[in-house]
C-alpha positions, 0 to 999 in steps of 0.5 A: 499500500501506498505509503502517506494514505490518509483517511478518504471520507464517504462521497454519497449524501449520507452515510447511514441510509438504511440499517447496517448488519455485521456479516463476518465472511470472505469476498473478492474484490475485482478492478480493472487497471488497464484492461487487466482484472486485478482481484483483491481478497478480503473480508466483509465487515457489515453490508446494507442493501445500500453498501458493504464496508470489507478490510481489503488486503490491497489498495483501492482509489475512492471513485472506483468502480470494481466488481464484488463477489460475497456469499450471503450466509444460506443462499447457495449462489455468491453475491455479484454486483458493482460498487464504487469505493466512496471510504478509504481508512488504512485497510478498511473500505467502504463501497457503495452499491450500483445497479443492485437488483431488486432480489438482490436486495430482497437476498441481503434483508433475508439473509439478515432475518434468517442468520439472526445477525446483529443490528447495530443499536443506538446508544438512545434505543439501548439505555432505554432498554436497561432502563426498563430492566433497571425500572422492572428489578425495582422492588414495588414497595419500596424501602431496602432489601431488608424491610421486603424480607430479603437478606442482605450480603455481607461486603465479603460475600458480595466481594467474592461474589464478583471475583467469581463473576470476573473469573468467568467473563474472563473464561468465556471471553478466552474461549470466544477470542479463541474461536474467532481467531481460529475461524479467521484463519481458517477463512484467510486459508482457504480464500488464499487457496481459492485465490491460487487455483483462480491464478493457476488455472488462467496460466494453464494452456487451454485444451481446446478451441472451441466455436464461439456458437458451441460456447453460447449454449452452455453460458448459464449466467450474464451480466449485461455490460454498462455503457460508459457515459463518455462513449455515449457522449463520443457516439461510440457504439459497435461490437467487441470481439474478445478471445477468452479462457474458461477455466475447468469451472465454467468461468473467465480465467482470462481475457483479450480484445481484439478490436474496438475504443478503450472505453467499450472494451473496459466495460466490455471486460468488467462484464465479461468478469462475471459470465459463468457458463457449464464445464466444456467437457473433453473425454468426459472430463472438465477442461480448460477451453479457449473461445471467442465472444461479442459485446454489441454497444448500440444506442 
């Protein structure tokens, strides 16, 4: 990370438009630089329908457009969407979702309810609950404890009880910290293993050249590109052809544009990263293959 990085505030009109929920899970953030996808591993901190906070092992710049892939609890398919970098403080980033569908927003809400993740409670609400409990615990008849027939504890017994409670709390805190550390390390190991496998697939030589019409029939998830504003102003349109390599799992592991202006090429590559195919099989086994795809931009 570059030296001298300073905290950058949110660029939006509000930092808390909807309630945020805790979410501790690995995620991938991909940014296109010079037309080449650069994936940064990280871990989510909290999420809402408008954005996500995360700790990332890399540096992003405020205003950059990125791709996000994160696995929501209780969901079979990961959440894939685009976002804009709004906040940066050391390794912590705030990312605002762009073009999140109603279905994806509902998935975030359902996840929060089903998983019973903790809603961040304001001090005023928390104080009100504590005050209510305090009032319920107060004797209704007034007077001290002895007037209600309850024996008063001696100072020695109260101190002993305090020590016992403190020891119990320390034990629970130590156990909780150990479990959290173990899960954190295990999550990072799984994330790093997945990144190594993806890098290996990207460098592996394709086993076959597959016609575009054949691969089109195997396409199971397609993301349409965003027409860049600068391309609209310049009246740029046309068909962008790209050579892509599809891994054994059906994901696009590398791509190369064959024609077109940079603005349209970047938009096409940003969308292609999220395409998913059924694995192409050679002799019955999934194989790494090369094919050609076309993405059309028209006004």
